[in-house]
N, C-alpha and C positions, 0 to 999 in steps of 0.2 A: 656647404655647410651640413656635419654628421652629427647625430646624437645618439649616444649609446647609453642606456640605462641599465645596470642590472642588481640582483641585490648584493652579489659579493664580487671580488676580485677574481675568481676565475673564470666566472662568466663572462666577463669582457675581455679575456684573453681570449676565447671560442667566438665571440661576436666580431672581434675585429679581425682574427686571423681569417675568418670566412670572406670580410668583405674586401679584404686587401687582394687575396688568391683571386677570387672570381668576379670583384666588380671596383676594381681600382679607377678612380677619378681620371688619374695622369698615370702614364709612362714616363718617366723622366731620367738623365743621366748626370747629376752633380758630381764633379768628380771624376768624369767618366766612370760612374759606376749605377749600373741600373737599376732603379727602383719601383716600385707599384707604389703609388702614393695617393693620399687623399688629405684635401686640406681643411682646415678650419673646424677641427673636430671636439667636440664636446664628450667627454665620457663621466658619468654620476655613478658612484657606489653608495648604496643605503644603508648596507652595514658593514662597516671596516672591522668587525673583529672576528668575521668568521671568513673562512675558504680565501685565505692570503696567497699560498702558495698550490702547486698542485706538482703529481707524478705524470708522467703520460710515456709511453714507450717511444716514442717519435722524438722527445726531447723533456727532460725533467728541468724543475727550478734547480740549478747547482748550489744545494743549499750550503756547500762549503766557501763557494765565493760570496754569496750572501751574507751568510753568519761574518766574516773578515771584514768585507765592506762595510757591515753596520757598526764595526767595532770602528775601523778608520773615522767614519761619519760622525758617529755620535760622541767622540775622543776628539774632535775637532782638530784630528791629525791632518797634513797638506805635506808630508816628504814623498816624492816621487820614488825615492828609494822602497820606503815601506809600502805604497801602491802596487809596485811595479812585483813585490814578492808575491801580492793574491794574484796578478795575471799580467805577463808580459804586454797585454795589450796596451797598458800604460806606458812602458818606454815606449812603443814604437810611433807615440804622439808627440815625442819631444827630441831636437837635436842634443848631441852629447855636450854641448856648452851649456845647456839649459841651466838656471839658476835652481831646480832641484825642487821646486814647489808646484804642488800638481793644481792647475786652474780650477777644474770641476771638482775640487776637493769639496764637497757641500759643507759639511761640518765646519770647516777652516770660513766658509764663507759666511755660514749662519751665526756659528758660536763663540767665534772671538771678534777681538775687536780691529777688523783690520783696515778701518778705515781710518783709526785713530779720533774716531768720534767721542770716547769715554763711554761707549757702550755696543754691544754686538746688536745683529739685526735679531735676534732671538730675543734680547731684552726688550728692543722698542719695541715689537711685536706686543708681547706679553703686557707690559707696562701701560701701553694706549689701552688695551682691553681691561686693565686694573683700573686707569682713570676714569674710563666710559664704557661701559658695558656695550654700549651703543655703537661704537667707534668704527670707522670704515677705515681707519689708518693701519689697524694691525698689520700691514706687509713688508715680507723679508726678500731683500734683492739677492739674486744669485749671478747673474750677467753683471758686468759693470764695463765701463767704458775701457779702462786699462787692459780688457780682454780682445779689444778692437785693433789687432795689431797682423799685418800682412802675413801669409802663411803660417798662420795658428794653427795648430794642430787639435787643439781643445780650446774651439770654442764654446764654452760654456753652453748648455742646451736648455736650462732653464731659465726662465726671467724673474719670476717671483711666486712667493706665495701668500696667501692672504687668508687670515682668521674673522669670524663672524660670532658673533654670541647673539642667537636669536631665539627668542620662546625658550630661553634658559636650555639652548642647545648650543654647544661649538662645533659650527662648520670649517670646513676649510677647502681653500681652490687653490691650485697652481696653474700657472700658465708655462708652457713652454714652447721653444721658437722650433723644435724639431725634436722626433721620438723616434726610435728604432724599436720595432714592435718585439725583435728577438732578445738583444742585447741593452736595450733600455726599459723600457715598460714594466717588464717582470721586476727588477731589482729596485728602480724608482719610486714606484707605486709602492711597495712596502716601506721603505724608507718613509716617504711625505706621510704614509698614514700611521705609522709609528710616532711621528713628530705630534700631531694629531692628538694622540691618545697623551704623550706626553705635555704638550699643554695644555691638556684639560685639569691633569692631575697637578700642574704647577698652578692653576688657577682658582684650585678646590679651597685653597686658603681664606680665598675673597668672593668665591661662588659657592658654597658648600654643597648644593644640589645639581650642580652642572653638568648636563649630560652630552653625549655624542651625538651629533648631527652627520650627515652625510658629509661624502669627499668628491667634489668635483674636478676635474682635470680639463684644462684648456689645452689644445696643440697646436701650433700652425700647420707643420706638417709630420702625418703620420705615415710612417712608411717601412718595406721590406725589401728586403736588397735580393736581386736577382739569385745570388751566389746561394741564400738561404732559402732559396723557393722548396727545394725538396724535404728538408728539414718540417717545415709548415705543414706539405702536402700528408708527410708520414704521421704529424702529429695529428691531423684531421681523420687519419685512418683510426685514431687509437682515443681509449677513453679517458678523459682527463678526471683525475683522481684528485679530489682537492684537501688541502691538510691545512688545519686551523693551528695558529701562533698562538702561544700563552700570551692571555691579555697582561696588558703593563698593570703594575701595581705601584709603580715608581716612574719618574720621568727618567729618560736615557740620557738624556742632554749631558753630556760631561759627567757621567755617573763612576765614581771612584772604582767600580767593580767590575768594567765592560771586560778585563782579561785576568779576574780571578776566580780560580775552579771552584773557592768555595763558597761563592756567594749564594746567598738563599732566594735569591729573586729568580723564580720562574723563568723568567724571557732571557735572563742572563746565561740561566744553565744552558738553555736551548742554545743560545750562540756558543757558547764554549765546547758544547758536546759536537755540535757540527763543523765547528770552524778548522 
């Protein structure tokens, strides 16, 4: 088991890259693709409001992709056609005769009632905390039994997220079965911590003095692919220059202005500028 604790998200990148490059626990070949891997990893971030992304001469966080993915996620979009417009990666995961729905469209899984329960996963988690501030039931499920089929190219990586209110702070925990350090973590952790901000904002109506707590991330397999080793080596030769994203002033979940350039929401302005 490995534990990475940092003050902000950028610091976690540096710590995990160094560990996987220089001291991997295992070298394995799932689907005949060689990886450096460590198992059962806990990542804890104290301050989710600072240094969420970074620039680096070896490889920056691609802001254009991040901005467009956030639009799709927070709008609850699931269309393979729309996801494929921001990256051909998504098209490669599916056969031509697929039904056109992206399995890992996190917003669709969380913000839409895809299970016909009469509520979304987001609503379940929020209402659990409204009913009982000490609740341990504020969970949102991502990976579903419906995703367990042979030759699934998009087997959802995230298992669940959970919220806690303790000592008047909102904490969030996410658990993943598998996480790629180059193409997974930099984008997922921004989305997850923006959800934490959004949940707090939606709960202020009920808990007016609620503050933000830390963010914790569990992952079964943290890994980097051999084909990306040179990129990580180059990144480690250069400085990580952190960038802080605008603090949310209203929830992004199903926000009506996600695609509107005239929005006065500072974070949405950042999205529109970079998409």
